[in-house]
N, C-alpha and C positions, 0 to 999 in steps of 0.2 A: 891576400884578403881572406878573411874568414867568412864562411858561408853559414848563415843562420838557418837551421832546419826547423820548420814549423811542426810542432807536435800536436796531434789531435787530442783535444781535452777529453778526459774520460767522462762518460755519462754518470751522473750522480744517481745512485739507486734511491728510489722513493721508499718511504717507510713500509709501504705495502709489499714492495719487491723484496726488501730485506726480511720481512716476516715470512714470505713464501720460501725464500732461500733457507732460512733457519728451520722451517718445518721440513723441507726436503732433506736437509742435512741430518736432522734428528731422526727422521723416518729411516734414512739409510743406515744410521748408526744402530737403530733399534733392530733392523733386519739382520745386520751383520752380527750383532750381539746374540740374537736368538739362534741363528744358524751356527755360530761358533759354539754356543752352549750345547746344542744338540750334537755337534761333531765331537766335542770333548766328552760328553756322556757316552757316545758310541765307542770312542777310543778306550775309555775306562772300562766299559763293559766287556770289551774284547781283549783287555789286558789282564784278565784274571780276577778283577773285582767282582764281588757278588752282586752284580747289577743286571737287570734285564736289558736287552737291547731295545732301541726305539721301535723296531718292527714288532717285537714281542708285546710291547705295551699297546701299540696300535691294534694288534690282533685281539688282545684281551679286552680293550675298550669296545671293539666291535661285538664281541661275545656278550659283554654286559649290557650293551644297548639292545642287542637282538632279543635277549630274554626279559628286558624291561627293568632289570635290577638297578642299573645306573640312573635311570630316570626317576625311579621310586626313591632312591637314596638322595638324589639331588633335590627333589621336591621337598622331602622331609627336612633336610638341613637348611635349604634356602628359606623355607617358611619360618623355621625357628629364628634364623638370623634376622630376617626382615621384621618380624613381630618384635623381638627383643630390642633390635636397633632402633626401630621407630618409637617404641615406648620410652626407651632411655633418652633418646634425643628430644622428644617432645617434653619430657619433664626437665631435662638438663637446661634447656634454653631459658625458661622462666625462672628457674632457681638461680642460674648464673646471673641473670639480670637483677634479681632481688639482692643477691650478695654484693654485686658490684655497685648498685645504686643506693642501697639503704645500709647504713652502718649497723643498725640494730639487727637486721637480717643476717649480715655478714658475721656479727659476733655470735649469733645463735647457731648458724649452720656450718660455719667454716671448721670448727673443731671436729665435727662428725664427718664432714667431707674428707678432711685430711686424714682422719683416723682410718676410714674405710679405704682410702687410696693406698695406704701402706699394706693392706691385706690383698693379695692377689685374688681375683674372683675365683680362680681355680681352687684356692685353698678352702673356700667355703662350700664347694660342691658337696662334700660328704655331709655337712650340716644341713644343707638345703634338701638333700635327698632324704635325710631322716625326717625332717619336718614336713616336707611336701610329697614324699613318696617318689616313685620312679616314672611318673607320667610326664606330660609335656610341660606342666607348670614350672618345675624346678629348672629345667633346661632353659626355658625362656627367661626365667628370673635371673639366672647368672649372666645370660647375654645382656639383659636389660641393665644389670648392675655394671658390667664392663663398659657398655656404651655410655651410660649415664656419667660415670666417674671421669671418663675421658673428655666428654663434651662439656660438662659443667665447669670444670676448671678453665678450659679454653674460653668459654663464654664470659666467665667472671673476669679473666685477664683482659678480654676485649673491652669490657666496660670500664675497668679502672685505668686502662691505657688510653682512653679517649683524650684527645688534646683539650686541656682545660681552656685554652684560648678560644676554641670553637664554642664551648659551653658558655663562657663569659660573654662572647660576642652575641650569642643567641639571647641571653638574658638582657643585654643592653638594648637589643632590638625589640624587646617586649615579650619574648616567648616565655610561656609558663613551663613548669616541669614536664607536663605531659607532651607539650610541643617539642621541647628540647630532647626528650627521650625518643620520640618518634622520628624526628628529623635529623638528629645529630648522633645520638648514642647507638641506635639500632643500625644505621648504615655503617658507622665506623666500626662496630663490633662484628659485622657480617663476615669479614675475612677470618677472624678468630673462630667464629662459630663453625665455619665450613672446614677449617683445619681440624678442629676438635671432632667433627663428624667423621672425617677421614681416618683419624686415629682410632676413634670409637669403632669404626667399621672393621678395621684390622683386629681390634680386641674382640669384637663379636665373633668373627670367624675362628679365632684361636680358642675362644671359650666354648663354642658349640662343638668343635671337634673333641675337646677334652670331656665335655659333658656326655657326648655320645660314646666315648670310650668307656665311661663308667657304667652307664645304665641307659640302654636304648635297644629298640628292636629294628630300627632302620636308621638310615643316615650315612653320610660319607665316613664319619669317624667310626661308627659301628662296623661298617664294611671293612675298614682297614684293620680293626681289631680282629675280626674273624679271619681275615687273610693272614694276619700275623701267626695265628695258631697253626695254619697249614703251610707256612713259609711261602705264601703266594705273593711274591714280590711284584709281578706285573699288575695285580689288582691294587696293591698299595700305591704303586706309581700312578695308575690311572686316577685314583681318587685324589692323590696329592696334586696332580696336574689340574684336575677339574676345580679343586678348591682354589688353586693359584689363579686360574683363568677367571673364575667367577669374581674373586676378590679384586683382581686387576680391572675387570670391566666395571664393577661397581665403583671402584676408586676413580676411574676415568670419568664416569658420569658425574661424580661429585666435583672433580677437578674442572670439568666443562661448566658445571653450574657456577662454581666459584669464579671462573673467568668471566662469565656473562654478568653475574651480579656485582662484580667488583671491577668492571671495565673502567670506572672513573679513576681508579688508582693509577699512579705513575708506576710503570714497570721498566725494568732494565732489559 
């Protein structure tokens, strides 16, 4: 006779449990990645490459914080990025909506948007410096331009990619253009806008560093340029790491905002 062995059924994980497991897995991978990157950096610096070791960078960071230099440069660069990024985003969203919703506005604006998109913001820094001088205005302007061009195209794509079925259904139910725009187009475009903002944020940081390399009296980019003259690699590394950490934190904030505002979307 054969004996049937009863097996205990596995408990089915709930969606919340699966989400927690995924978060724990990703956090573990993040930690392993960071530790592995630092270890690789340490190995390369000890293998004859012209790189400062992690302890040397930490020591230099402590010195720059002790004399206030790091905080001064950080405040200068962060202020420029936030102002330029905010202005660029605030203008890009309505312009993108206009281009996506009205054919006339699209016909007028799109050639100029596409034209300036092909010109890297870094390439117009010399022209802006000549026209505006070497104060704060030119630096903020090139950051504004970088953020604007990144966000306006994404917003425009969000509007034109709205499912036409949703728009037609809203019209059948009696909604006017203003109601359709507020209740259908804006919510459907929000994910595109936030992605454009994340791309624009990266462009803003890249642009501010380049602008400070050309003409500035303070800022993280300016400090790296000064360190280059004296072959001060630890200072360069400190500022690079600070820029990376700040950019990552700001990107995570935008990603968290995107998750909250687009929780209605189906996600894999």
